[in-house]
DOVO-491639 format. One record per atom (N, C-alpha, C, O): x, y negated, z. Coordinates in steps of 0.1 Angstrom, whole numbers, plus 5000, padded with zeros to 4 digits. Each point is the difference from the previous one (the first is absolute). Layout:
DOVO-491639
XYZ ...
//
This chain:
DOVO-491639
914014149304 500050135007 500349985015 501049935003 498250135005 500249995015 500750125005 499650114996 501449875012 500850115005 499550035014 500049905008 499750224996 499650035013 501149975010 501250004997 498449965015 501049975011 500950125002 499550115002 501849864999 501050105003 501149945008 500249885000 500550205007 501249955007 501249984991 500849925002 499250174988 501149994990 499949884991 498849964997 502349975000 500049884993 500350034985 500650104997 498949814995 500449994986 500849874998 499549895003 501850134993 500949895000 500549994985 500450104994 499549785000 500449984987 501149904999 499949895006 501250144988 501149914997 500149984985 500250104992 499649785004 499949974985 500749874997 500649945009 499350024979 500649874996 501250024990 500450124998 500149774997 501150014990 501449995007 501050014993 499149985020 501349995007 500550135004 499350105000 502049905003 500750125005 499650035014 499749915008 500250224996 499750035014 498850085003 499850045011 499450004979 498850075003 500350155005 499550045010 501350034982 500450135004 500849995013 499950095009 501049824992 500949985012 499149985012 500350065011 498749864988 499149985012 499250135003 499950035012 499750044978 499350135003 500950105007 499650075009 501749934987 500950095006 500449965014 500350085008 499749794994 500249955014 498950045009 500350055011 498549954984 498950055008 500150155002 499750045011 500750034979 500250155001 501050035011 499950095008 501249834992 501150025010 499449975014 500350085009 498949824992 499449975013 499150125005 500150045011 499150014979 499150115004 500850125004 499650075009 501449964984 500950125003 500549985014 500150095008 500449794995 500549975013 499050025011 500350035012 498449964985 498950035010 499550144999 498950035006 501850064987 499650145000 498950034990 499550115001 500349804990 498950034990 500650084988 501149994997 498050094997 500450074988 499749914988 498949954998 502150034993 499949914989 500450074987 500950085000 498449894990 500350044986 500049884991 499249915002 501750104988 500149894990 499850074986 500850094997 498349864996 499750044986 500349894991 499349895001 501650124990 500449904991 499450034986 500450104994 498749815001 499250034988 500849984987 499750064990 501349855010 500749974987 501450055000 500550044989 500149975022 501450045000 500150154997 499250085003 501949954989 500250144995 500850085010 501049945006 498750194995 500950085008 501450034993 500850075006 499449884982 501250014994 501149915006 501250024997 498449895011 501049915006 499950015015 499050055006 502049905001 499949995015 500049865004 500649914993 498950065018 499849865005 500550005014 499850095008 500849804996 500549985014 499050025011 500250075010 498649874987 498950025010 499650145002 499650055011 500450024978 499650145000 501050085009 499650085008 501749904989 501050075008 499949975015 500150095008 499749784995 500049965014 498750065007 500150065011 498849934983 498850055006 500050155002 499550065009 501050014981 500150155001 500950045011 499750105007 501349824996 500950035012 499249995013 500450075010 498549854990 499249995012 498850095000 499250005009 500850094981 498950104999 498749964993 499050065001 501149834992 498949954992 500050064987 501050004993 497950055003 499950064986 499849894990 499149925002 501850074989 499949904989 500050074987 500950084997 498149894995 499950074987 499849894989 499249925000 501750104990 499849924988 499250084990 500350114996 498549835000 499050074992 499949954986 499250054992 501549845005 499849934987 501050054989 500750105002 499249834987 500850044989 501149884997 500750014990 499349905019 501049894999 499349884994 498849995000 502049914995 499449884994 499150044988 500250094993 498749835006 499050034990 500549994986 499450064991 501749875006 500549994987 501150114997 500550004988 499850095021 501050104998 499550134995 500850084995 497949945006 499450134996 498749974992 499649895000 499950214994 498749994993 498849985009 500150045012 498949894983 498849995009 499550135005 499550015011 500550104981 499550135004 500850055012 499450065009 501949924991 500950055011 499649925013 499950065010 499949814988 499649925012 498650035005 499850015012 499350014979 498650045004 500050135007 499350015011 501550094985 500050135006 500649985014 499650065010 501549864991 500749985013 499049935010 499950045012 499449864983 499049935009 498950095004 499550005012 500050094979 499050095003 500450105012 499350025009 502050034989 500550095011 500249925013 499750055011 500849834988 500349915012 498749985007 500050015013 498949964980 498849975007 499450135007 499549995011 500750124983 499650135006 500850025013 499450055010 501949934989 500850025012 499649905011 499950045011 499849834985 499649905010 498750055007 500049995012 499150054981 498750045006 500250125009 499550015011 501450094985 500350115008 500749965013 499650045011 501349874989 500749955012 499149935009 499950025012 499349894982 499149925008 499050095008 499749975012 499750134981 499050085006 500650125008 499250085006 502149934994 500650125007 499949995015 500050105007 499949784999 500049995014 501450015007 500150005012 500950014980 501450025005 500749875003 501050005007 498549894989 500849875000 499249895008 498850005000 502049925006 499549885007 500049884991 499249915001 501950094991 500249884990 500450064987 500850094999 498649864990 500450044987 500249874992 499149914999 502150084995 500349894992 499750044985 500650104995 498649834998 499750024986 500849894993 499449894996 501850135001 500949904995 499849994985 499950094992 500049785004 499849964986 498650044994 499850014988 499350035021 498650034995 499449884993 499350024990 500949865016 499449884993 500649994986 499249974990 502150065008 500649994987 499350104990 499749974989 500150155016 499450104992 498649964996 499650024988 499649935021 498649954997 500049894990 499149984992 502049945007 500049884992 500750034986 500149914992 500250225005 500650034987 499149964989 498850045000 501749884990 499149974989 500750044987 499449974989 501750095011 500750054987 499350124994 500150034989 499150045020 499250124996 498950025010 500149955011 498950124985 498850015010 500450095011 500650114999 498949855013 500250095012 498750015008 499950095009 499249834989 498749995008 499350135000 499350035010 500950064980 499350135000 500750105009 499350105003 501949875001 500750105009 500349945013 500250075010 499849804991 500249935013 499449864999 500549914993 498450075014 499349875000 500049945014 500250065010 499549814990 499849935013 498950075008 500150015012 498850034981 498950075007 500550135007 499650035011 501350044982 500650125006 500749975013 499950075010 500949824990 500849965011 499049955012 500250045011 498849894985 499049965010 499350125007 499850005012 499950104980 499450125005 500950075010 499650055010 501749964986 501050065009 500149935013 500150065010 499949804989 500149925012 498850035009 500250025012 498649994983 498850035007 499950145006 499450025010 501250084983 499950145005 501250055007 500050125004 501049804998 501250045007 499750035015 499049955005 501850135002 499850025014 500049875007 500849914997 498350085013 499849875007 501349935006 500149885001 500950215003 501249945007 501149984990 501149955004 498850094983 501149994991 500249854995 499149934996 502150035005 500549874995 500450024986 500950084997 498649844993 500550004986 500749874997 499449895003 501850124992 500749884996 500250014985 500550104994 499049794999 500050004985 500849894996 499849885004 501250154987 500949894995 499849984985 499450084993 501249815002 500149984986 499449864996 499249955007 501350004982 499549884995 498650014996 499550114998 499849775001 498749994994 499050095007 499250074993 500749935020 499050075007 498649964995 499749884998 499450215000 498749984995 499249925011 500150045012 499149864984 499249925010 499150095009 499949975012 499550134982 499250095008 500850085011 499550025011 501750024985 500850065010 500449915011 500050045012 500449844984 500449905011 498849975009 500149975012 498750034982 498849975008 499750105011 499549975011 500850164986 499750115010 501250025009 499950065011 501349894986 501250025008 499849925014 499349905000 501450155010 500049945013 501149895000 499849895007 501350134986 501149915000 500549994986 500250104993 499949785002 500649984986 501149895002 499849895005 501450154990 501149914999 500449984986 500250104993 499949775003 500549984986 501449945001 500349905006 500650174987 501449964999 500149904988 499650044989 500949855013 500149904990 501549984995 500949985009 499350034978 501349984995 500449855000 499249924995 501950055012 500549865000 501250004991 500249914992 500750195009 501250014992 500550145001 499950075010 500649984978 500650135000 501150004990 500049934990 501150145014 501250004992 499850074986 500949994992 498050085006 499750054987 500049894990 500350014988 499249875016 499849894992 501349954994 500149934990 501050105017 501349964995 500750124993 501249994997 498050115000 500650114992 500750115008 500650094995 499349905019 500750105008 499150135001 498849995000 501950125000 499350135000 499750045014 500549955010 498650164991 499650055013 501350055008 500950064993 499149925019 501250045008 499750115010 499050005007 501850104992 499950125009 500049965014 500949925005 498150135003 499949965014 499249885002 499649975012 500149954978 499149885001 498750024993 498949995006 501250054981 498850034993 499650154999 498950034997 502150055004 499750154999 500950085009 499950125001 
//
């Protein structure tokens, strides 16, 4: 799929290493510093929890919304499918609203890669490619998550793959407040 020329960039942070969301939020911070309007839509994180990045960005006036149902193994497939369906509708609304300069679609790659239950009928790679092609010309889209689809990486302007070298999870350590959430 060929994407028409635009000033807005499509940036993908992917890979099995830590730092994808952190990189996207660093970019969001830079954009806010330059007076840009930024929104963050999180596809898998649940609004039932709070996250450090959410609290910090909201203090800076960035709209951050958790649209997911949490980890895929914590709820039924139907609950996750409904959450993804709503999240995708919200994402399309935000992208086409014309209100934002930068939109972070956090964990969208993870959502597209779900294989525990079907999602392609409510959120497919082709849907994402269409959104990329029809977004306002100056809108920057930042897409994070493991296992970015090859077609998505092909149309992106910037792709960074985070590679896991070592993580303390491997030693049985749990997520740390302020570091992982």
